[in-house]
C-alpha positions in Angstrom: -51.3 35.2 5.2 -50.3 33.8 1.9 -50.0 30.2 1.0 -46.7 28.7 -0.2 -46.6 28.1 -3.9 -45.0 24.8 -5.0 -43.8 24.1 -8.5 -43.9 20.5 -9.6 -45.2 17.8 -7.4 -47.5 18.4 -4.6 -45.3 18.3 -1.5 -47.9 16.3 0.5 -47.8 13.6 -2.1 -44.0 13.1 -1.6 -43.1 10.4 0.8 -41.6 11.3 4.2 -38.1 9.8 3.7 -37.2 10.1 7.4 -40.3 8.0 8.3 -39.6 5.6 5.5 -36.0 5.1 6.5 -37.2 4.5 10.0 -39.5 1.8 8.8 -36.7 0.3 6.6 -34.6 0.1 9.8 -37.3 -2.2 11.2 -37.1 -4.4 8.1 -40.2 -3.1 6.2 -39.7 -4.1 2.6 -42.5 -1.9 1.3 -40.9 1.1 2.9 -37.6 0.2 1.2 -39.4 -0.1 -2.1 -40.7 3.4 -1.6 -37.3 4.7 -0.6 -35.8 3.1 -3.6 -38.3 4.7 -5.9 -37.8 8.1 -4.3 -34.0 8.2 -4.3 -32.7 5.9 -7.0 -32.5 8.6 -9.7 -30.7 11.0 -7.3 -28.2 8.3 -6.2 -27.5 7.4 -9.8 -27.0 11.0 -10.6 -24.4 11.5 -7.8 -22.6 8.4 -8.8 -22.6 9.4 -12.5 -21.3 12.9 -11.6 -18.3 11.4 -9.8 -17.6 8.3 -12.0 -18.5 9.5 -15.5 -19.2 5.9 -16.5 -22.7 4.6 -16.8 -22.0 1.0 -16.0 -19.9 1.8 -12.9 -22.4 4.4 -11.8 -25.2 1.8 -12.0 -23.1 -0.6 -9.9 -22.4 2.0 -7.3 -26.1 3.1 -7.2 -27.1 -0.5 -6.6 -24.4 -0.9 -3.8 -25.6 2.3 -2.2 -29.2 1.2 -2.1 -28.2 -2.2 -0.6 -26.2 -0.2 1.9 -29.3 1.9 2.8 -31.2 -1.3 3.5 -28.4 -2.7 5.7 -27.5 0.6 7.5 -30.9 2.1 7.9 -30.8 1.5 11.7 -27.7 3.8 11.8 -29.5 6.8 10.3 -30.1 9.6 12.8 -32.5 12.4 12.1 -30.7 14.8 14.4 -27.7 14.7 12.0 -29.5 15.6 8.8 -32.1 14.6 6.4 -32.5 11.1 5.0 -31.9 12.3 1.5 -28.6 13.9 2.5 -27.6 10.8 4.4 -28.3 8.6 1.3 -26.6 11.0 -1.1 -23.6 11.2 1.2 -23.4 7.4 1.1 -23.6 7.6 -2.7 -20.9 10.2 -3.0 -18.5 8.3 -0.6 -19.1 5.0 -2.4 -18.4 6.7 -5.8 -15.2 8.3 -4.6 -14.1 5.0 -3.1 -14.7 3.4 -6.6 -12.6 6.1 -8.3 -9.8 5.5 -5.8 -10.0 1.8 -6.2 -9.9 2.0 -10.0 -6.9 4.4 -9.8 -5.1 2.1 -7.3 -5.7 -0.9 -9.6 -4.4 1.1 -12.6 -1.3 2.1 -10.6 -0.6 -1.5 -9.6 -1.0 -2.7 -13.2 1.3 0.0 -14.4 3.9 -0.9 -11.8 3.6 -4.6 -12.7 4.1 -3.8 -16.3 7.2 -1.8 -15.5 8.6 -4.6 -13.4 7.9 -7.1 -16.2 9.9 -4.9 -18.6 13.0 -4.7 -16.3 16.0 -6.4 -17.7 16.4 -10.0 -16.6 19.3 -11.1 -14.6 22.5 -10.9 -16.7 24.6 -13.8 -15.6 27.7 -12.8 -17.6 27.7 -9.3 -16.1 27.4 -10.7 -12.6 30.3 -13.1 -13.2 32.5 -10.3 -14.6 31.6 -8.1 -11.6 32.3 -10.9 -9.1 35.7 -11.6 -10.8 36.7 -7.9 -10.7 35.7 -7.7 -7.0 37.8 -10.8 -6.2 40.8 -9.4 -8.1 40.4 -6.1 -6.1 40.3 -8.0 -2.8 43.4 -10.1 -3.8 45.3 -6.9 -4.7 44.4 -5.3 -1.4 45.3 -8.5 0.5 48.8 -8.1 -1.0 49.2 -4.7 0.7 48.9 -6.3 4.2 51.8 -7.3 6.3 52.5 -11.0 6.4 51.2 -11.3 9.9 48.0 -9.3 9.1 47.5 -11.4 5.9 47.8 -14.7 7.9 45.3 -13.5 10.5 42.7 -12.3 8.0 43.1 -15.4 5.8 42.6 -17.7 8.8 39.6 -15.8 10.1 37.8 -15.0 6.8 38.8 -17.8 4.4 39.0 -20.6 6.9 36.3 -19.4 9.2 38.4 -19.5 12.5 37.4 -17.6 15.6 39.6 -15.1 17.3 40.7 -17.7 19.8 41.5 -20.2 17.0 43.5 -17.6 15.1 45.5 -16.8 18.2 46.1 -20.5 18.8 47.1 -21.1 15.2 49.6 -18.2 15.1 50.8 -18.9 18.7 49.8 -15.4 19.8 48.0 -14.0 22.8 44.3 -13.4 22.1 44.6 -9.6 22.3 47.5 -9.5 19.8 45.5 -11.7 17.3 42.5 -9.4 17.6 44.7 -6.3 17.0 46.3 -7.8 13.9 42.9 -8.7 12.5 41.6 -5.3 13.3 44.6 -3.5 11.7 44.4 -5.8 8.7 40.7 -5.2 8.2 41.2 -1.4 8.5 43.9 -1.5 5.8 41.6 -3.7 3.6 38.7 -1.2 4.1 40.9 1.7 3.1 42.3 -0.1 0.1 38.8 -1.2 -1.1 37.5 2.3 -0.6 34.7 1.2 1.7 33.3 3.9 4.0 32.4 2.9 7.5 
């Protein structure tokens, strides 16, 4: 039988990450230092590949290694190797950072667009309000005298149906009908769609 040939480091000298992560889960600081030494370069490499920014990659690598310390009890050997678990944490954290940066840029862009929108134009608003009032007055003139009275009492003086009926000395149903007919005519005149 032939022996396996290994290029590079002697595999027996490499730390058993699964065992080390198990010890980290128990709070072993020396084991964490060994994990850190073993994976820091790979974690930084994954972050750098996603982020393409050295400073942010270093921040993400640091966050991931702190996460390894905190989440070591959650690591499960039956779901994969320790290095894959750690590099998955690194990749996810780096992708989250990209999304966060993109979301912040989108918010800043939206805020800049809102800041550039035209300010409230008081003169334009006054002109539009005056034109709308004129159109309502013109349409009110198309109502019959009884409809005009009922609409004026209800909408300009704020009277209820009962009060309109009492003011015009009409039965309640007749007052409601005149109001309804007057409002339909106004709606049609103003071009409002129901």
